N, C-alpha and C positions, 0 to 999 in steps of 0.2 A: 672425782670420778668414782663411781661405785665399783666395788671389787668384781661384780659380775660382768662389768664392761671393760675391765683392765686386760689388755692384750698380753701383758707380761706374765700373767698367771697361767701356769701350764694345766693344773688340775687341782681338785679338792680331794681330800681324804676324809672319809666319814669319821674315823676314829683311829687313834694309834693303838694297834694291837688289841682289838676287842675280843672278848671271850664270853661265852655263856657256859661256864664250867661248874661241875659238881652238882648239878640238879638231878641228874640220873646218868647211868652208863649209856643209855640210848641217846640222850641229849648231847653227850660229849661226842658221839660219833655221827648222829644224824643231823644236828645243826638246825633243828626246826625253829627254835626261838631266835637265834642270831640271824638266820637267813631271813626271817620275817621282818626283823628290825632293819636289816640292810635294804630289803625291798621298800619298806616304808620310808626310810630316811633318804634312800636314793631317789625315790619318786619326788620327795619334797625338794631336795637340792635341784634336781632337774627342772622342776617347775619354776624355781627361782632363777636358775642360771643354766640354760641349755647350751651355752657357748663354751663351756670348759669340760674337760674330761673328769671322770669320777673314779676313784679307787676305794676299795674297802679298808685297806690298811692292816690286813690280818697277817699273822706270823707265818702261816704255812705249816703248822704242826699236823701230825697224823701218823699213827703207826704204819698205816698202809703206804705212806710216802717215804718211810724210813727216816723220819726226822721227828724228834720230840715224841709226844704221846697224844693221846686223844683228849684234847683239852677244850672242847666246846667251840672249836672254830675250824671245821673241816674245809680245807683250802679250796678244792675244786668246786664243791657244792656252793659255797658262798660266792665264788667268782662267777658262777653261772647266772647270777641275778641279772635281769635285763637292764638294770641301771648301772652296772659296773662296766666301765670302758676299758680298763687295763688291769693287769695284775702286777703285784710286786710282793715278794715274800720278805719277812723280817726275821731271818734266822739269827 
């Protein structure tokens, strides 16, 4: 059986704790590059397997959330991708 057809699989995670950090102060906060990657990879995974949920796998850092720092993976902005089905933070 192909994994995409396996009913025991709950969801896929795009990557464990992805970051696009240190490119610029704006990138660390605005998440332009990581969000574009999440959208692109999310669309690819969904095209292969529309039957399972998809999570981004990000840590949830951000000074405005009171946890960690601005490390190139703004939690809310990334989770708003139309391809992400659920959130989980990796503090």
